[in-house]
C-alpha positions in Angstrom: -23.3 1.0 -20.8 -21.5 0.4 -17.5 -17.7 -0.2 -17.1 -16.0 -1.9 -14.2 -12.5 -3.3 -13.7 -9.6 -4.0 -11.5 -6.6 -1.6 -11.8 -3.7 -3.2 -10.0 -0.6 -1.2 -9.0 2.7 -3.1 -8.7 6.4 -2.3 -8.6 9.5 -2.2 -6.4 9.7 -0.5 -3.0 9.8 3.3 -2.7 8.8 4.2 -6.2 5.6 5.9 -5.1 2.9 3.3 -5.6 1.0 4.2 -2.4 1.1 8.0 -3.2 -0.2 7.2 -6.7 -2.9 4.9 -5.3 -4.2 7.6 -2.9 -4.2 10.2 -5.6 -6.2 8.0 -8.0 -8.7 7.0 -5.3 -9.0 10.5 -3.8 -8.7 9.1 -0.3 -5.7 8.2 2.0 -6.1 4.4 2.1 -2.4 3.4 1.9 0.1 4.6 4.4 3.1 6.5 3.0 6.6 6.8 4.4 10.1 6.9 2.9 10.9 3.5 4.3 10.8 0.3 2.2 8.2 -2.4 3.0 5.7 0.2 4.2 2.8 -1.5 2.4 2.4 -5.1 3.6 -1.1 -6.0 2.3 -3.0 -5.7 -0.9 -5.3 -2.7 -0.3 -8.3 -1.9 -2.6 -9.8 1.5 -3.1 -13.0 1.8 -5.1 -14.0 4.8 -7.2 -17.6 5.0 -8.3 -19.4 7.1 -10.8 -22.9 6.5 -12.3 -21.5 4.5 -15.3 -18.2 3.3 -13.9 -16.6 1.4 -11.0 -12.8 1.3 -10.8 -11.3 -1.0 -8.2 -7.7 0.2 -7.6 -5.3 -2.1 -5.8 -2.1 -1.1 -4.0 0.4 -3.9 -3.4 3.6 -4.4 -1.4 6.9 -3.5 -3.0 8.5 -6.4 -4.8 11.5 -8.0 -2.9 13.3 -11.3 -2.5 11.7 -12.8 0.6 13.8 -13.6 3.7 11.0 -14.8 5.9 7.4 -15.9 5.7 5.9 -12.4 6.1 7.9 -11.2 3.0 6.8 -14.4 1.2 3.2 -13.3 1.8 3.9 -9.7 0.7 5.4 -11.1 -2.6 2.3 -13.3 -3.1 0.0 -10.2 -2.8 2.0 -8.6 -5.6 2.0 -11.7 -7.8 -1.7 -12.2 -7.3 -2.3 -8.7 -8.7 -0.8 -9.8 -12.0 -3.5 -12.5 -12.4 -6.7 -10.6 -12.0 -5.8 -7.2 -13.5 -8.0 -5.6 -16.1 -5.4 -2.9 -16.3 -1.9 -3.3 -14.8 -0.1 -0.2 -13.6 3.6 -1.0 -13.2 5.3 1.9 -11.3 9.0 2.6 -11.6 10.8 5.9 -11.0 13.7 8.0 -12.5 16.1 6.6 -9.9 15.9 2.8 -10.0 17.7 0.6 -12.6 15.6 -1.0 -15.3 16.6 -4.5 -14.4 15.9 -4.4 -10.7 14.0 -7.5 -9.5 14.0 -8.9 -13.1 12.4 -12.1 -11.8 9.2 -10.1 -11.3 9.6 -8.3 -14.6 9.6 -11.6 -16.4 6.2 -12.3 -14.8 4.9 -8.9 -15.8 5.9 -9.6 -19.5 3.4 -12.5 -19.5 0.4 -10.3 -18.5 -2.2 -10.2 -21.2 -4.1 -7.2 -19.8 -3.1 -3.7 -20.9 0.0 -2.5 -19.1 0.6 1.2 -18.3 4.3 1.7 -17.3 4.5 4.7 -15.0 7.9 6.5 -14.6 7.3 8.4 -11.4 9.2 11.3 -9.8 10.0 13.0 -13.2 10.5 16.2 -11.2 13.8 14.7 -10.1 15.1 14.2 -13.6 15.6 16.1 -16.9 14.3 15.7 -20.4 17.5 14.0 -21.7 17.7 11.4 -18.9 14.0 10.7 -19.0 14.2 10.1 -22.8 17.0 7.6 -22.3 15.0 5.8 -19.6 11.9 5.7 -21.8 14.0 4.0 -24.5 15.3 1.4 -22.1 11.8 0.6 -20.8 10.5 0.3 -24.4 12.9 -2.6 -24.9 11.8 -4.3 -21.7 8.0 -3.9 -22.2 7.4 -3.1 -25.9 3.7 -3.9 -25.3 3.3 -1.2 -22.5 2.2 2.4 -22.8 4.8 4.5 -21.0 3.5 7.5 -19.0 5.9 9.8 -17.1 4.3 11.4 -14.0 5.1 13.0 -10.7 2.5 11.8 -8.2 3.7 14.2 -5.6 3.3 17.2 -7.9 0.3 15.8 -9.7 2.1 16.1 -13.1 0.4 14.2 -15.9 -1.8 12.3 -13.4 -5.0 13.5 -15.0 -3.9 11.9 -18.3 -3.1 8.7 -16.4 -6.7 8.7 -15.0 -8.1 9.3 -18.4 -6.2 6.4 -20.0 -7.3 4.1 -17.1 -10.9 5.0 -17.6 -10.6 4.4 -21.4 -9.1 0.9 -20.8 -11.7 -0.3 -18.3 -13.9 -3.0 -19.8 -17.7 -3.1 -19.9 -19.0 -4.9 -16.9 -21.5 -4.5 -14.0 -20.1 -3.3 -10.7 -18.1 -5.8 -8.5 -19.0 -4.0 -5.3 -21.9 -2.0 -3.9 -21.9 1.5 -5.4 -21.3 3.2 -2.0 -18.3 1.0 -1.2 -14.9 2.8 -0.8 -12.7 -0.2 0.0 -12.8 -4.0 0.6 -11.1 -3.5 4.0 -12.9 -3.3 7.4 -12.5 -0.3 9.7 -10.1 -2.1 12.1 -7.6 -2.6 9.2 -7.2 1.2 8.8 -6.7 1.6 12.5 -3.8 -0.9 12.4 -2.3 0.8 9.3 -2.5 4.3 10.9 -0.7 3.1 14.1 1.9 1.3 12.1 2.5 4.4 9.9 3.3 6.4 13.1 5.7 3.6 14.3 7.4 3.8 10.9 7.8 7.5 11.2 8.7 7.7 14.8 11.2 4.9 15.4 14.5 4.3 13.6 16.4 1.3 12.2 14.9 -2.2 12.4 12.2 -1.5 14.9 9.3 -0.8 12.4 10.0 -4.0 10.5 9.7 -6.1 13.6 6.3 -4.6 14.5 2.7 -5.6 13.7 -0.4 -4.1 15.0 -3.7 -5.8 16.0 -7.0 -4.3 17.1 -8.4 -6.1 20.2 -11.5 -3.8 20.6 -13.3 -1.5 18.2 -16.5 -0.3 20.0 -18.3 2.5 18.1 -21.1 4.6 19.5 -22.8 7.8 18.1 -20.3 10.1 19.8 -17.1 8.0 20.3 -15.0 5.1 19.0 -13.2 3.1 21.8 -10.2 1.3 20.4 -7.8 -1.1 22.2 -4.8 -1.9 20.0 -1.8 -4.2 20.5 1.7 -3.6 19.1 3.4 -6.9 18.6 7.3 -7.0 18.7 9.7 -9.9 18.5 12.0 -9.1 21.4 11.9 -7.7 24.9 14.5 -5.0 24.0 12.1 -3.9 21.2 9.3 -3.6 23.6 11.4 -1.3 25.8 12.2 0.9 22.8 8.5 1.1 21.7 7.4 2.1 25.2 10.4 4.5 25.8 11.5 6.2 28.9 8.5 6.5 31.3 6.2 5.5 28.4 6.9 8.8 26.6 7.5 7.2 23.1 4.4 5.1 23.2 2.3 8.1 24.4 3.7 10.2 21.5 2.8 7.5 18.9 -0.6 7.0 20.5 -1.3 10.7 20.3 -0.2 11.0 16.7 -2.3 7.9 15.7 -5.4 9.1 17.6 -5.5 12.4 15.7 -5.3 10.6 12.3 -7.8 8.0 13.3 -10.3 10.7 14.4 -9.7 12.4 11.0 -10.2 9.2 9.1 -13.5 8.3 10.9 -14.6 11.9 11.5 -15.4 11.0 15.1 -13.8 11.3 18.6 -11.6 8.4 19.5 -10.5 6.9 22.8 -7.3 4.9 22.0 -5.5 2.5 24.3 -2.3 0.9 23.1 -0.4 -2.0 24.7 2.8 -3.8 23.7 3.3 -7.5 23.6 6.3 -9.7 22.7 5.7 -12.6 20.3 9.0 -14.1 19.4 9.7 -14.6 15.7 6.1 -13.7 14.7 7.2 -13.0 11.1 7.8 -16.7 10.6 4.8 -18.1 12.6 1.9 -19.3 10.5 -0.8 -18.9 13.3 0.2 -15.3 14.0 0.6 -14.3 10.3 -2.9 -15.7 9.7 -4.3 -13.7 12.6 -2.8 -10.5 11.1 -4.5 -11.1 7.8 -1.8 -12.8 5.7 -2.5 -15.8 3.5 -1.1 -19.1 4.7 -1.1 -22.0 2.2 
């Protein structure tokens, strides 16, 4: 008997979806920062054993969209409701139960098993957690509620066990040696974007996209040319910094992580380009891997 299934992780921004995803997959596939809107795509991580294949899927945090990029991000989260064999809805001990209730109403209609994860329980106490469990039971009476701390790995082994139990019988959906559905270039863009999120303040990271222009791999080295896209000339100046110091710092941080990810030496060149209002331009969004209807 072989089991295979899609385990889709959804929820509001900053509740720990990406941390949980990386923990469940055992690899760092999703970038993690304390800023909202860190995850922009639906990212799959595949876990294989001899008799099982679990396809985990991380999704952007749910939000009310203000421009086309955010509409795309919401569509990734909504699509995860449709093809889930197991739906993992992540909340935490901080957010209110009715946040983004328009999305909760869609989750209520999901026919697949729903595991409701209350994350960050290390920031709460038994009494407050008990109250929260009672509130969530009213919202999702069909869901199994599992309190965890992804950061401290509390109760995550039990979560893995429940997921494995709920996966249906099926042949594998991907090759057994596959780790993700994403190409190598995608992880280069995500690593660079993570460093931008960590290094720059305020609105700059949200106005930025990264594209890989060249990915040339040899036995000893990967030569990468990457382009940081911004919306305004003033943002380009901030990204580059005084005498190029900021861009050099980001490039150095990114190169180290890219080398670690691919386990190979990397020669990384980064350039900055202005594309006005790229977050609302269909042709550019399509180029960056977002779906355009």
